[in-house]
N, C-alpha and C positions, 0 to 999 in steps of 0.2 A: 088328208086335208081336203076340205070342200072347196069348190070353185063356184063363184057367182056367175050370173049371166054376163056380167061385164068382163069376166075373165080374171078378176082379182082373187088373190088367195085369202080365204077366210081365216079368222082366228081359230085356234084349236079350242075345242070345247073344254069347259072347266074340268071335265072329268078325266082329262088326259093324265097319264102317269109318267110322261117323259120329263126327266130332270131339267130344270132351267139351264143348268150348266151346259147341257148338250144341245139345247134348242136355241137359245139366244146367246149363250156364253156369259162370261163374267163382266161386270161393269168395268169401264176403263177410267183413267184419270189418276191413278196412284201407283207408285213403285214400291217394291218391297212389301206388297200385301200378300198374305197367305190365305187363299180361298179354299184350301183343302177340306175345310169343314163343310163347305157348301157343294161339294162335288155331287152328292146324291140327293140334294134337296129338291122336292117336287111341290107343286101347288097343293095346298095353300100353306106350306110349312116355311119356317124361317131357319136361318143359320148364322153363325158368327164368323166374321172375317177379322183376322188379326195381322199384326206385323210379322214378317218373316224374320228368321234369325239374322242378326246383324242390323236390324232396324228397330226403332222405338216409336211408340205411339199408342193411342187408345184403340181397342177393338171396337167393331161396329156390327149391328144386326142387319141382315138382308132378308127380304121376303121374296119367295118365288111366286110371281103373279099368275093369273089365269092366262095371260097372253104368252107365258113362257119366258118372261124376263124378270131379273132381279130388280127389286126396288129398295131404296135406302142409300145412306151416305157411305162412301168408301173410306176406310181408315186413312188418316194422314200419317204416313210412316217416314221418319227421317233416318239416315244412316247413323248407326250407333258410334259415338266417339270411343277411341281407345285410350286408356290410361297409360301414361309412360311409366314403364317399370323402373324401380329404384336403381337397378343396375345401369341404366342409361343416364342417370343424373350425377354420375361421378364427375369430379372436377377434371378428370383426364379425358372425358368424352365431350364431343360437340354434336348437336343434332337439332333438327327442326321438326320434331315429332309432336310437339304440343298441338293439340286440336285435330290431329289426323283422325279420319273416320273410316268406317267399314269400307273395305275394298280399295282404300287408298294406301300409299306407301310413303316412306321418308328415308333419308340417308343419314347414317350415323358414322362419324369419323373421329380420329384422335384430335383432341383439342390442341390449340397452340401451346407449344412447349412440351408436347408429348409425342412419342413415336411408337409404332407397333403395327397392328393389323390394318390392312387397307380398308377403305370405306366399305360399308355393308348396307344393303337395303333391308329395311324392316317393314313388314306388311301388317296392316290392321285388318283383322277378321273377327267378326262377332265380338268386338270389345277387347280383343287380345292382340297386343302388338308383339310380334315375334320376328326373330332373325338370328343370324349367327353371332354368338357372344364376341365382344371386342376385347382385345388385350392391348392396352396402351401404357407405356412406361414413361416416366418423366425424362426430359433431356438433361444432360449434365451441364451445369453452369460453369463457364470459364471466364466470363467477363466480370470486371469490377470485384475481383476477389479482395478480401480484407488485406490491407497492406499498411506499412508504417514501420518506423524504426523499432526493432525488437519484437514486432508482431509475428506470431506463428500461425499461419492460416491453414496448417495441416488438417484441423478438424473439418474444414470446408471442402477438402478434396473429394470429388465424386458426388457431391450433393446434387440432387435432381430437383426438377420443378416442384415447388411447394415445400421442399424440405428446408430446415433451418440449421444453422451451426453457430457455435460460439468460439471465436478465435481465442488463443492463449498467448502467453508471452514466452519468448525464447529464454534460455538460460542467461542469467545476468541481468534480467529485467523484472520489475515488479508490476503487477497488474494495477491499472488505474480504472477509469470508467469504461464499461463495455456494454454493448447491446448485441442481441442476436442478429445474424444476417440471414436473409431468406432468399432462396433461389427462385427467380421469377420465370414466367413463361417465355420472356424475351431472351433467356439464356444468360441474364445478368443478375448478380446479387444486388439486393437493396443496399443503399448506403447505411453503414452501421458504425457506431462509435468504437474505436479501437485505440486505447491509450496504454502504452507500456513505458514505464519510467525506468531509466537506467539505474541499476542497483548501486548504492553507495557502500563502500567497505567500512566495516567497524574499525575502531582504533587498532593500531598495530599491537597484536597480542603475541608475536613471536618473541619469546624471552631473550633469545640470542641477539636480537636486534633492538630490544627495548630497554636499554641501559641508560643511566644518567650520563655516561661518557659518550653517548651517541646522539646524532641528530638525524632527522629525516623530513621529507616533504610529502608524507603519506596522508596527511589530513584531508578528509573529504574526497579522496580519490574514488572514481566510479569504475564500474566493471570495465576491464580491459586496459585501464590506465596504469602507468608504472610510476614508481617512486624510487628514490635512492637513499640508502642508509650509509652514513659515514661517521667519522669521529667529530664530536661536537667541538665548538670553540673552547679553547683551554685545554684541549687534548691533542695528542699527536699520534698519527698512525696512517698508513697508506691504504689499508684495506677498505673496501666498500662492497655493498651488495645492492642489486636491483631487484625489486619486488614488483609483483603484479596483482591487481585486485581481481579476484576470481568470482565466478558466478555464485559461490556460496556466501559471499559477503566477507570473506577472509582474505588475507594476503598470503601469497606464496612466493618463494624465492624464484626469480627468473634466471639470474646468473650472479656470479660473484662469490665472495667468501662465505663459508658456512658460519664462521665466527669472526668477529671483527675485534682486533686487539687495539685498544686505545689507551695511551699512557698520559696521565695527568701532567700538565706543564707546571713547573714550580714557579711561584711568584718571586719576583726579584727581592733580594735582601734590602733594596732601597725602600721597600714597602714595610719593612719591619718597624715596630714602634721604637723610637730612639729617645723619647723624653726622659729626662732625669727623674730618678725615683721609681721607675717601672722596670719590671722584668717580664719576659714572655717565653712561650714554648714554640715560637714560629720557626725556630731553626733546629729544633730537636729532631733527630733521625733524618737529617736533611731538611731543606727548606720546605715549608708548607706548600702544597700543590693544589691545582684546581679542585674545588669541591671539598677540600680539607679545611679543618678549623684549628685554631691555636688559642691559647689562654694568655691574657695579660693580667698581671697582679701588681699592686703597689709594693715597693720595697719597704722593709722595716724603716720606720721614721716617716712614712708617708701613708696616706689613706685616700679613698675615694669619698668625695663630698656627699654622695648619695647613700653612703653606708655599706655599699656592696663590697665584696672581697675580691671579685674578679670580673673580667669581661671577655666575651668570646668574639674572635675575629675570624673571617672566612676569606680564603683565596678564591676570587671569582674567575670567570672564563676570560676576562680581559687582562689577567695577570695582576690585578689590583687586590690588595688586602682591604676588605671592607668590614665595617662594624663601628660601634660607638664606644669610645673609652670615656668613662665618667671623668669629670674634672678632679684632679688630685689636689690634695693639700698636704703641707708639711706638718708632721706631728709636733705637738707642743709638750714640753716636759711639765709635769705637775710641780707646783711650788713645794719645795721640801719643807718639812716641819723645822721651825727655827727654835734654837735654845733661848733661854731668857736673856734679854739685853741685846739680841742679834737682830739686825735688819737685813734686807736683801734687795737686789735689783733684778732678781731672777724670775719675776712673774711673767708667765706665758712666753717663755723663750723657746724658739724653734731649734730643731736639730742643728748641731755644730755652732750654736750661738753661745758666746761666753758671757758670764755675769759674775757678780761679786756678792759675798756675804760680809757684812761689816758690823762694827759695834754702834749701838745707838749713842746719842749724844750724852746720855747719862752713864754710859759705860765706856770702858776702854779695853783695847786689845788689838790684835793684828788681823787685818782683813784677809780673806782667802778667795781665790778665783775658782769658779765652777764652769763646767761646759755641759750643754745638753747633748747626750750621746745615745746612740742606739745600743741597746743591750738585749741580745736575743731578738725576740719579737716585740719588744717594747722600748720606750725611751725613758731615760732618767738622768738626773744631774750626777756628774762625776767630778770630784775635787781635782783641780789641776795640781795644786801643791798644798798639803796641809789642810787643816780645817780651822774654822773661826772659833776662838774662845774669848769671850768677853766677861769682864768683871765690873762690878759697880765701882764708879769713881770715888764714891763716899767711903766705901769699905777700904779702898786703897789708901786714901788720905788718912784715915783713922789709924792705919797700921804703920804709917811712916815714922821713922825715928827722928 
């Protein structure tokens, strides 16, 4: 280099071949700039400065001047942001890595409600965020488990954060309204609807205990409830059995007799029909008993006004004979045919009623008595003594001597 009289250093002549990078160095004012393309640039040539790996920005052109310095604008390079990988966006992880840039770091840990690997540091380098993979498993929920009468929460045992379960009903209960329960990060299940209705047993279907001679209080019994089968009113017997409503909706014997012997109680003879003109079967083969029936009929010479020939009566559980007996009427003998000259007082005479046949005024003869009597299954007039024989009075007079 030349020296002036004043002792100052003179500029290099334009013909120098010394690179600007060695003479004056690179321009200052920017970070993350890559000047490698300008390392050997000499006057009057140009070069391109760009952003280094891990930085982003537009490249710029620099010129090596005659004085050995670069001229031109330095690129504006910013640290490159790292995209958060999908594996860190799991619900089981928690991090603050959004927006982290080149040469920065962030902490990744298990989210609330999850346990596993201890916290890890992830580093951002040239747009890539990397670190040790995390393994976090959900915590088991133990708080606010589904509950209620008949509710079976077994399907919710061991459920972890984020998992759902559907409770069921225990044996003997029917499912009502239900919603799923979800295990939350707090270790508690969400409130869920759980309704189990106690099963009602069907009608008693055990034939040994379902007889007309028996009674029970098993109607509308629910699961686990008991009832008793014994002899009904109108029947006698000391046996009984206790049944229980099971989870299948049917009754089972709990204890007591396998079979119950119930004997019908006979109705009192005071209950038998006693009206005149009736006969009945209420005393046939012993007195009629509870649940049994007997027949009432009118005796010969009587009839029911409704035209029926019989009526059925039943001995009820209170020892009474019940039923309707139609009103009876006494049979009437038909007026017999009368011989010529004979008149009668026998029209519409009832059974056991006496009447007479006699001669008309124009005839003469001996009157005769008749009675309306039962004959077999009918009624008819029977002569008490003799019969009436009438002859014309004129004929008799004409033949007199």
